[in-house]
DSSP file (Angstrom, degrees, kcal/mol; ACC not computed):
  #  RESIDUE AA STRUCTURE BP1 BP2  ACC     N-H-->O    O-->H-N    N-H-->O    O-->H-N    TCO  KAPPA ALPHA  PHI   PSI    X-CA   Y-CA   Z-CA
    1    1 A M     >        0   0    0      0, 0.0     4,-2.2     0, 0.0     5,-0.2   0.000 360.0 360.0 360.0 -43.7  -60.0    3.9  -79.3
    2    2 A Y  H  >  +     0   0    0      1,-0.2     4,-2.6     2,-0.2     5,-0.2   0.861 360.0  51.8 -66.1 -34.4  -63.5    5.1  -80.2
    3    3 A L  H  > S+     0   0    0      2,-0.2     4,-2.7     1,-0.2    -1,-0.2   0.883 108.2  52.2 -67.5 -36.9  -64.4    5.6  -76.5
    4    4 A T  H  > S+     0   0    0      2,-0.2     4,-2.4     1,-0.2    -2,-0.2   0.928 112.0  45.4 -62.9 -45.2  -61.2    7.7  -76.2
    5    5 A I  H  X S+     0   0    0     -4,-2.2     4,-3.0     2,-0.2    -2,-0.2   0.920 113.4  50.3 -63.1 -44.1  -62.2    9.8  -79.1
    6    6 A A  H  X S+     0   0    0     -4,-2.6     4,-2.4     2,-0.2    -2,-0.2   0.903 110.9  48.6 -62.8 -42.0  -65.8   10.1  -77.8
    7    7 A F  H  X S+     0   0    0     -4,-2.7     4,-2.0     2,-0.2    -2,-0.2   0.949 115.0  44.1 -63.8 -48.9  -64.6   11.2  -74.4
    8    8 A G  H  X S+     0   0    0     -4,-2.4     4,-2.6     1,-0.2    -2,-0.2   0.898 113.4  52.5 -61.1 -40.5  -62.2   13.8  -75.8
    9    9 A G  H  X S+     0   0    0     -4,-3.0     4,-2.8     1,-0.2     5,-0.2   0.887 106.6  52.2 -63.7 -39.9  -64.9   14.9  -78.2
   10   10 A A  H  X S+     0   0    0     -4,-2.4     4,-2.1     2,-0.2    -1,-0.2   0.922 112.1  45.8 -62.6 -43.7  -67.5   15.4  -75.5
   11   11 A L  H  X S+     0   0    0     -4,-2.0     4,-2.3     2,-0.2    -2,-0.2   0.919 114.3  48.2 -64.9 -43.4  -65.0   17.6  -73.5
   12   12 A G  H  X S+     0   0    0     -4,-2.6     4,-2.5     2,-0.2    -2,-0.2   0.901 111.1  49.7 -64.5 -41.8  -64.1   19.6  -76.6
   13   13 A A  H  X S+     0   0    0     -4,-2.8     4,-2.3     2,-0.2    -1,-0.2   0.900 111.3  49.4 -64.8 -40.8  -67.7   20.2  -77.6
   14   14 A C  H  X S+     0   0    0     -4,-2.1     4,-2.4    -5,-0.2    -2,-0.2   0.913 112.2  47.5 -64.7 -42.4  -68.7   21.3  -74.1
   15   15 A L  H  X S+     0   0    0     -4,-2.3     4,-3.0     2,-0.2     5,-0.2   0.901 110.3  53.1 -65.9 -39.0  -65.7   23.7  -74.0
   16   16 A R  H  X S+     0   0    0     -4,-2.5     4,-2.6     2,-0.2    -2,-0.2   0.934 110.7  46.3 -59.8 -46.7  -66.6   25.0  -77.5
   17   17 A F  H  X S+     0   0    0     -4,-2.3     4,-2.4     2,-0.2    -2,-0.2   0.911 113.4  50.0 -61.5 -43.2  -70.2   25.7  -76.3
   18   18 A F  H  X S+     0   0    0     -4,-2.4     4,-2.3     2,-0.2    -2,-0.2   0.932 112.9  45.0 -61.5 -48.7  -68.9   27.4  -73.1
   19   19 A I  H  X S+     0   0    0     -4,-3.0     4,-2.6     1,-0.2     5,-0.2   0.921 113.2  50.6 -63.8 -43.7  -66.5   29.6  -75.0
   20   20 A N  H  X S+     0   0    0     -4,-2.6     4,-2.2    -5,-0.2    -1,-0.2   0.907 110.3  50.3 -60.9 -41.5  -69.1   30.5  -77.6
   21   21 A D  H  X S+     0   0    0     -4,-2.4     4,-2.0     2,-0.2    -1,-0.2   0.908 111.3  48.1 -62.7 -43.7  -71.6   31.4  -74.9
   22   22 A I  H  X S+     0   0    0     -4,-2.3     4,-2.6     1,-0.2     5,-0.2   0.924 111.5  49.7 -63.5 -44.5  -69.1   33.7  -73.1
   23   23 A M  H  X S+     0   0    0     -4,-2.6     4,-3.0     1,-0.2     5,-0.5   0.875 109.4  51.8 -65.3 -37.3  -68.1   35.4  -76.4
   24   24 A L  H  X S+     0   0    0     -4,-2.2     4,-1.7    -5,-0.2    -1,-0.2   0.916 112.9  45.4 -62.8 -42.6  -71.7   36.1  -77.2
   25   25 A K  H  < S+     0   0    0     -4,-2.0    -2,-0.2    -5,-0.2    -1,-0.2   0.883 120.7  39.1 -68.2 -38.3  -72.3   37.6  -73.8
   26   26 A L  H  < S+     0   0    0     -4,-2.6    -2,-0.2    -5,-0.2    -3,-0.2   0.898 134.5  15.6 -78.6 -41.3  -69.2   39.7  -73.9
   27   27 A L  H  < S-     0   0    0     -4,-3.0     3,-0.4     1,-0.2    -3,-0.2   0.471  96.6-134.1-119.8  -4.5  -69.1   40.8  -77.5
   28   28 A G     <  -     0   0    0     -4,-1.7     3,-0.4    -5,-0.5     5,-0.3  -0.201  37.2 -63.1  81.6-172.6  -72.6   40.2  -79.0
   29   29 A K  S    S+     0   0    0      1,-0.2    -1,-0.2     3,-0.1    -5,-0.1   0.353  99.1 100.6 -97.0   3.0  -73.8   38.6  -82.2
   30   30 A G  S    S+     0   0    0     -3,-0.4    -1,-0.2     1,-0.1    -2,-0.1   0.695  94.0  15.4 -67.4 -19.3  -72.3   41.1  -84.6
   31   31 A F  S    S-     0   0    0     -3,-0.4     2,-2.7    -4,-0.1     3,-0.3  -0.983  85.7-106.9-152.3 144.7  -69.3   38.9  -85.5
   32   32 A P     >  +     0   0    0      0, 0.0     4,-2.0     0, 0.0     5,-0.2  -0.333  55.9 152.3 -76.3  65.3  -68.6   35.2  -84.9
   33   33 A F  H  >  +     0   0    0     -2,-2.7     4,-2.8    -5,-0.3     5,-0.2   0.831  65.8  59.1 -64.3 -33.4  -66.1   35.8  -82.2
   34   34 A G  H  > S+     0   0    0     -3,-0.3     4,-2.4     2,-0.2     5,-0.2   0.939 108.2  43.5 -62.6 -47.8  -66.8   32.4  -80.5
   35   35 A T  H  > S+     0   0    0      1,-0.2     4,-2.2     2,-0.2    42,-0.2   0.917 114.8  50.1 -63.5 -43.6  -65.9   30.4  -83.6
   36   36 A L  H  X S+     0   0    0     -4,-2.0     4,-2.4     1,-0.2    -2,-0.2   0.920 110.7  50.5 -60.3 -44.0  -62.8   32.5  -84.2
   37   37 A T  H  X S+     0   0    0     -4,-2.8     4,-2.7     1,-0.2     5,-0.2   0.926 111.8  45.2 -63.0 -46.7  -61.7   32.1  -80.5
   38   38 A V  H  X S+     0   0    0     -4,-2.4     4,-2.7     1,-0.2    -1,-0.2   0.864 112.9  51.8 -68.8 -32.7  -62.1   28.3  -80.5
   39   39 A N  H  X S+     0   0    0     -4,-2.2     4,-1.9    -5,-0.2    -1,-0.2   0.902 112.6  45.1 -68.6 -39.3  -60.3   28.0  -83.8
   40   40 A I  H  X S+     0   0    0     -4,-2.4     4,-2.2     2,-0.2    -2,-0.2   0.950 117.3  44.3 -66.3 -49.1  -57.4   30.2  -82.6
   41   41 A L  H  X S+     0   0    0     -4,-2.7     4,-2.6     1,-0.2     5,-0.2   0.927 114.4  49.4 -61.6 -46.0  -57.1   28.3  -79.3
   42   42 A G  H  X S+     0   0    0     -4,-2.7     4,-2.3    -5,-0.2    -1,-0.2   0.868 109.5  51.8 -63.0 -37.4  -57.5   24.9  -81.0
   43   43 A S  H  X S+     0   0    0     -4,-1.9     4,-2.2     2,-0.2    -1,-0.2   0.917 110.7  48.0 -66.0 -42.9  -54.8   25.7  -83.5
   44   44 A L  H  X S+     0   0    0     -4,-2.2     4,-2.2     1,-0.2    -2,-0.2   0.941 113.8  47.0 -60.9 -47.5  -52.4   26.8  -80.8
   45   45 A L  H  X S+     0   0    0     -4,-2.6     4,-2.7     1,-0.2    -2,-0.2   0.856 109.5  53.9 -65.3 -34.8  -53.1   23.6  -78.8
   46   46 A M  H  X S+     0   0    0     -4,-2.3     4,-2.5     2,-0.2    -1,-0.2   0.911 109.0  49.0 -65.8 -41.2  -52.8   21.4  -81.9
   47   47 A G  H  X S+     0   0    0     -4,-2.2     4,-2.0     2,-0.2    -2,-0.2   0.912 112.7  47.7 -62.4 -42.5  -49.3   22.9  -82.6
   48   48 A I  H  X S+     0   0    0     -4,-2.2     4,-2.6     2,-0.2    -2,-0.2   0.926 111.2  51.5 -63.3 -45.4  -48.3   22.3  -79.0
   49   49 A L  H  X S+     0   0    0     -4,-2.7     4,-2.1     1,-0.2    -2,-0.2   0.940 112.3  44.6 -57.8 -49.5  -49.6   18.7  -79.1
   50   50 A Y  H  X S+     0   0    0     -4,-2.5     4,-2.6     1,-0.2    -1,-0.2   0.848 111.7  53.6 -68.8 -31.9  -47.7   17.9  -82.3
   51   51 A G  H  X S+     0   0    0     -4,-2.0     4,-2.4    -5,-0.2    -1,-0.2   0.916 108.9  48.9 -63.7 -43.3  -44.6   19.5  -80.9
   52   52 A L  H  <>S+     0   0    0     -4,-2.6     5,-2.5     2,-0.2     6,-1.3   0.861 112.7  48.2 -65.5 -35.4  -44.8   17.4  -77.8
   53   53 A I  H ><5S+     0   0    0     -4,-2.1     3,-1.2    -5,-0.2    -2,-0.2   0.926 111.1  50.3 -68.6 -44.5  -45.3   14.3  -79.9
   54   54 A E  H 3<5S+     0   0    0     -4,-2.6    -2,-0.2     1,-0.3    -1,-0.2   0.885 112.1  47.0 -60.6 -40.1  -42.3   15.2  -82.1
   55   55 A K  T 3<5S-     0   0    0     -4,-2.4    -1,-0.3    -5,-0.1    -2,-0.2   0.481 112.5-124.2 -79.9  -1.5  -40.1   15.8  -79.1
   56   56 A Q  T < 5S+     0   0    0     -3,-1.2    -3,-0.2     2,-0.2    -2,-0.1   0.786  73.2 130.9  60.7  31.3  -41.3   12.5  -77.7
   57   57 A V  S   <S+     0   0    0     -5,-2.5     2,-0.3    -6,-0.2    -4,-0.2   0.844  80.3  19.7 -75.2 -37.0  -42.5   14.2  -74.5
   58   58 A I  S    S-     0   0    0     -6,-1.3    -2,-0.2    -9,-0.2     2,-0.2  -0.919  91.2-110.5-127.4 157.6  -45.8   12.4  -75.0
   59   59 A T     >  -     0   0    0     -2,-0.3     4,-0.7     1,-0.1     5,-0.3  -0.545  24.2-118.2 -88.4 155.2  -46.6    9.3  -77.0
   60   60 A V  H  >>S+     0   0    0     -2,-0.2     4,-3.5     3,-0.2     5,-0.5   0.916  89.6  78.3 -57.0 -46.0  -48.7    9.5  -80.1
   61   61 A S  H  45S+     0   0    0      1,-0.3    -1,-0.2     2,-0.2    -2,-0.1  -0.953 103.9   5.9-113.6 129.4  -51.4    7.2  -78.6
   62   62 A P  H  >5S+     0   0    0      0, 0.0     4,-3.5     0, 0.0     5,-0.4  -0.982 126.7  60.0 -95.5   0.7  -53.5    8.0  -76.6
   63   63 A A  H  X>S+     0   0    0     -4,-0.7     4,-2.5     1,-0.2     5,-1.3   0.919 108.5  44.3 -58.2 -47.5  -52.6   11.7  -76.8
   64   64 A K  I  <>S+     0   0    0     -4,-3.5     5,-2.5    -5,-0.3     6,-0.3   0.904 118.8  44.5 -64.4 -39.6  -53.3   12.1  -80.5
   65   65 A T  I  4XS+     0   0    0     -5,-0.5     5,-2.0     3,-0.2    -2,-0.2   0.956 122.4  34.7 -68.5 -51.5  -56.5   10.1  -80.2
   66   66 A L  I  <>S+     0   0    0     -4,-3.5     5,-2.7     3,-0.2    -3,-0.2   0.958 134.8  20.7 -69.7 -52.9  -57.9   11.7  -77.1
   67   67 A V  I  <>S+     0   0    0     -4,-2.5     5,-3.4    -5,-0.4     6,-0.4   0.943 128.3  40.1 -87.1 -52.2  -56.6   15.3  -77.6
   68   68 A G  I   <S+     0   0    0     -5,-1.3    -3,-0.2     3,-0.2     5,-0.2   0.940 130.1  22.1 -68.8 -49.4  -55.9   15.7  -81.3
   69   69 A I  I   <S+     0   0    0     -5,-2.5    -3,-0.2    -6,-0.2    -4,-0.2   0.931 134.3  31.1 -85.1 -49.9  -58.9   13.8  -82.8
   70   70 A G  I  ><S+     0   0    0     -5,-2.0     4,-1.7    -6,-0.3    -3,-0.2   0.998 127.3  28.1 -73.8 -69.7  -61.4   13.9  -80.0
   71   71 A F  I  ><S+     0   0    0     -5,-2.7     4,-2.2     1,-0.2     3,-0.2   0.951 129.9  35.7 -63.7 -55.3  -61.0   17.1  -77.9
   72   72 A L  H  ><S+     0   0    0     -5,-3.4     4,-2.3     1,-0.2    -1,-0.2   0.827 113.6  59.3 -72.6 -30.0  -59.5   19.4  -80.6
   73   73 A G  H  4 S+     0   0    0     -6,-0.4    -1,-0.2    -5,-0.2    -2,-0.2   0.866 114.5  36.6 -63.4 -35.4  -61.7   17.9  -83.3
   74   74 A A  H  < S+     0   0    0     -4,-1.7    -2,-0.2    -3,-0.2    -1,-0.2   0.786 115.4  55.0 -85.9 -30.1  -64.8   18.9  -81.4
   75   75 A L  H  < S+     0   0    0     -4,-2.2     2,-0.2    -5,-0.2    -2,-0.2   0.951 108.2  49.0 -68.9 -49.1  -63.5   22.2  -80.0
   76   76 A T  S  < S-     0   0    0     -4,-2.3     2,-0.3    -5,-0.1   -37,-0.1  -0.569  71.2-168.9 -90.8 156.3  -62.6   23.6  -83.4
   77   77 A T     >  +     0   0    0    -42,-0.2     4,-1.8    -2,-0.2     5,-0.1  -0.782  23.9 179.5-155.0 104.2  -65.0   23.6  -86.2
   78   78 A F  H  > S+     0   0    0     -2,-0.3     4,-2.6     1,-0.2     5,-0.2   0.834  89.3  59.2 -70.8 -31.5  -64.5   24.4  -89.8
   79   79 A S  H  > S+     0   0    0      2,-0.2     4,-2.3     1,-0.2    -1,-0.2   0.912 107.6  44.6 -66.2 -40.9  -68.1   23.7  -90.6
   80   80 A T  H  > S+     0   0    0      2,-0.2     4,-3.0     1,-0.2     5,-0.2   0.913 112.3  52.7 -68.1 -41.3  -69.3   26.4  -88.2
   81   81 A F  H  X S+     0   0    0     -4,-1.8     4,-2.0     1,-0.2    -2,-0.2   0.919 110.7  48.3 -56.4 -44.7  -66.7   28.8  -89.5
   82   82 A S  H  X S+     0   0    0     -4,-2.6     4,-2.3     2,-0.2    -2,-0.2   0.923 112.9  46.6 -63.7 -44.8  -67.9   28.1  -93.1
   83   83 A M  H  X S+     0   0    0     -4,-2.3     4,-2.7     2,-0.2     5,-0.2   0.899 109.8  53.7 -67.2 -40.0  -71.6   28.6  -92.1
   84   84 A D  H  X S+     0   0    0     -4,-3.0     4,-2.2     1,-0.2    -1,-0.2   0.915 110.6  48.2 -57.3 -42.3  -70.8   31.8  -90.2
   85   85 A S  H  X S+     0   0    0     -4,-2.0     4,-2.1    -5,-0.2    -2,-0.2   0.906 111.1  49.2 -66.4 -42.5  -69.0   33.1  -93.3
   86   86 A V  H  X S+     0   0    0     -4,-2.3     4,-2.8     2,-0.2    -2,-0.2   0.914 110.6  50.8 -62.7 -43.4  -72.0   32.1  -95.6
   87   87 A L  H  X S+     0   0    0     -4,-2.7     4,-1.7     2,-0.2     6,-0.2   0.904 109.9  49.5 -62.9 -41.4  -74.4   33.8  -93.3
   88   88 A L  H  <>S+     0   0    0     -4,-2.2     5,-2.7    -5,-0.2    -1,-0.2   0.908 111.9  49.5 -62.4 -40.8  -72.4   37.0  -93.2
   89   89 A L  H ><5S+     0   0    0     -4,-2.1     3,-1.5     1,-0.2    -2,-0.2   0.921 109.7  50.5 -62.9 -45.5  -72.2   36.9  -97.0
   90   90 A Q  H 3<5S+     0   0    0     -4,-2.8    -1,-0.2     1,-0.3    -2,-0.2   0.809 107.9  54.1 -63.3 -29.8  -76.0   36.4  -97.3
   91   91 A Q  T 3<5S-     0   0    0     -4,-1.7    -1,-0.3    -5,-0.2    -2,-0.2   0.429 118.5-112.7 -83.9   0.9  -76.5   39.4  -94.9
   92   92 A G  T < 5S+     0   0    0     -3,-1.5     2,-1.5    -4,-0.2     3,-0.3   0.652  74.1 138.4  77.1  14.8  -74.4   41.6  -97.2
   93   93 A Q     >< +     0   0    0     -5,-2.7     4,-2.5    -6,-0.2     5,-0.2  -0.488  16.2 157.1 -90.1  64.9  -71.7   41.8  -94.6
   94   94 A F  H  >  +     0   0    0     -2,-1.5     4,-2.6     1,-0.2    -1,-0.2   0.880  69.4  49.1 -63.0 -41.9  -68.9   41.4  -97.1
   95   95 A L  H  > S+     0   0    0     -3,-0.3     4,-2.5     2,-0.2    -1,-0.2   0.927 113.2  47.0 -65.1 -44.2  -66.2   43.1  -95.1
   96   96 A K  H  > S+     0   0    0      2,-0.2     4,-2.6     1,-0.2    -2,-0.2   0.889 112.3  50.9 -64.4 -38.4  -67.0   41.1  -92.0
   97   97 A M  H  X S+     0   0    0     -4,-2.5     4,-2.5     2,-0.2    -2,-0.2   0.937 112.0  46.1 -64.5 -45.8  -67.1   37.9  -94.0
   98   98 A A  H  X S+     0   0    0     -4,-2.6     4,-2.6     1,-0.2    -2,-0.2   0.896 113.6  49.5 -64.0 -39.6  -63.7   38.6  -95.5
   99   99 A L  H  X S+     0   0    0     -4,-2.5     4,-2.9     2,-0.2     5,-0.3   0.911 110.4  50.7 -64.2 -42.7  -62.3   39.5  -92.1
  100  100 A N  H  X S+     0   0    0     -4,-2.6     4,-2.3     2,-0.2     5,-0.2   0.930 113.6  44.3 -60.9 -46.7  -63.7   36.3  -90.6
  101  101 A V  H  X S+     0   0    0     -4,-2.5     4,-2.3     2,-0.2     5,-0.3   0.940 116.2  46.8 -64.2 -47.6  -62.1   34.2  -93.4
  102  102 A T  H  X>S+     0   0    0     -4,-2.6     4,-2.7    -5,-0.2     5,-0.5   0.937 114.7  45.4 -62.2 -48.6  -58.8   36.0  -93.2
  103  103 A L  I  X>S+     0   0    0     -4,-2.9     4,-1.6    -5,-0.2     5,-0.8   0.933 114.1  48.4 -63.4 -45.9  -58.5   35.9  -89.4
  104  104 A N  I  X5S+     0   0    0     -4,-2.3     4,-0.8    -5,-0.3    -1,-0.2   0.911 119.9  37.3 -62.0 -42.2  -59.5   32.3  -89.1
  105  105 A V  I  X5S+     0   0    0     -4,-2.3     4,-1.9    -5,-0.2     5,-0.2   0.975 124.9  35.3 -75.3 -55.0  -57.1   31.1  -91.8
  106  106 A V  I  X5S+     0   0    0     -4,-2.7     4,-2.3    -5,-0.3    -3,-0.2   0.948 122.3  42.3 -68.4 -50.5  -54.1   33.4  -91.2
  107  107 A V  I  X<S+     0   0    0     -4,-1.6     4,-2.6    -5,-0.5    -1,-0.2   0.897 115.4  49.8 -66.3 -39.8  -54.3   33.6  -87.4
  108  108 A C  H  X<S+     0   0    0     -4,-0.8     4,-2.1    -5,-0.8    -1,-0.2   0.895 111.5  47.8 -69.7 -38.4  -55.0   29.9  -86.9
  109  109 A I  H  X S+     0   0    0     -4,-1.9     4,-2.2    -5,-0.2    -1,-0.2   0.922 113.5  49.2 -64.8 -42.2  -52.2   28.8  -89.1
  110  110 A F  H  X S+     0   0    0     -4,-2.3     4,-2.9    -5,-0.2    -2,-0.2   0.910 110.3  50.5 -61.6 -41.9  -49.9   31.2  -87.3
  111  111 A M  H  X S+     0   0    0     -4,-2.6     4,-2.8     2,-0.2    -1,-0.2   0.880 108.8  50.9 -67.5 -36.8  -51.1   29.8  -83.9
  112  112 A A  H  X S+     0   0    0     -4,-2.1     4,-2.1     2,-0.2    -1,-0.2   0.926 113.3  46.2 -63.0 -43.5  -50.5   26.2  -84.9
  113  113 A W  H  X S+     0   0    0     -4,-2.2     4,-2.7     2,-0.2    -2,-0.2   0.915 112.7  50.3 -63.0 -44.1  -46.9   27.2  -86.0
  114  114 A L  H  X S+     0   0    0     -4,-2.9     4,-2.8     2,-0.2    -2,-0.2   0.917 109.2  51.0 -62.4 -44.4  -46.4   29.2  -82.8
  115  115 A G  H  X S+     0   0    0     -4,-2.8     4,-1.4     1,-0.2    -1,-0.2   0.916 112.0  47.0 -59.3 -43.6  -47.5   26.2  -80.6
  116  116 A L  H  X S+     0   0    0     -4,-2.1     4,-2.3     1,-0.2    -2,-0.2   0.921 112.8  49.5 -63.1 -44.9  -45.1   23.9  -82.5
  117  117 A C  H  X S+     0   0    0     -4,-2.7     4,-1.1     1,-0.2    -2,-0.2   0.885 105.9  56.7 -63.4 -39.3  -42.3   26.5  -82.1
  118  118 A L  H  < S+     0   0    0     -4,-2.8    -1,-0.2     1,-0.2    -2,-0.2   0.877 114.0  39.4 -60.0 -37.3  -42.9   26.9  -78.4
  119  119 A V  H  < S+     0   0    0     -4,-1.4    -1,-0.2    -5,-0.2    -2,-0.2   0.848 113.6  53.4 -80.8 -35.2  -42.5   23.2  -77.8
  120  120 A M  H  < S+     0   0    0     -4,-2.3    -2,-0.2    -5,-0.2    -1,-0.2   0.537  79.4 119.4 -82.3  -6.4  -39.6   22.7  -80.2
  121  121 A Q  S  < S-     0   0    0     -4,-1.1     2,-0.3    -3,-0.2    -3,-0.0  -0.271  72.0-113.5 -57.6 142.2  -37.4   25.4  -78.8
  122  122 A K              0   0    0      1,-0.2    -1,-0.1     0, 0.0    -2,-0.1  -0.594 360.0 360.0 -72.5 137.2  -34.1   24.2  -77.4
  123  123 A G              0   0    0     -2,-0.3    -1,-0.2    -3,-0.1    -2,-0.1   0.439 360.0 360.0 177.7 360.0  -34.0   24.6  -73.7
């Protein structure tokens, strides 16, 4: 089980670094777009994963262990989101900090719900 988590975590961490690097190159350092992007993507994928488990399309194990805990756990990062917000606050960027918090919380919860709904649709 731990090797499964570690393997998924390694893949998730690498993808997180890759996405963050791309977002820095495309949009610069003015806002933590990389963290926001991985949190939105990870939330959508988590909703899809749990929907597929609920519909019994995939089994809880190893999917939850590999994808949910390992891959998505390393891809998304609340600790980085928190630090990005603190740094914006320390820099006096109150509007950007509030926007970062609002977007990460509201959009990511919505994306998790959307992912679940996409899978749970009758069809």
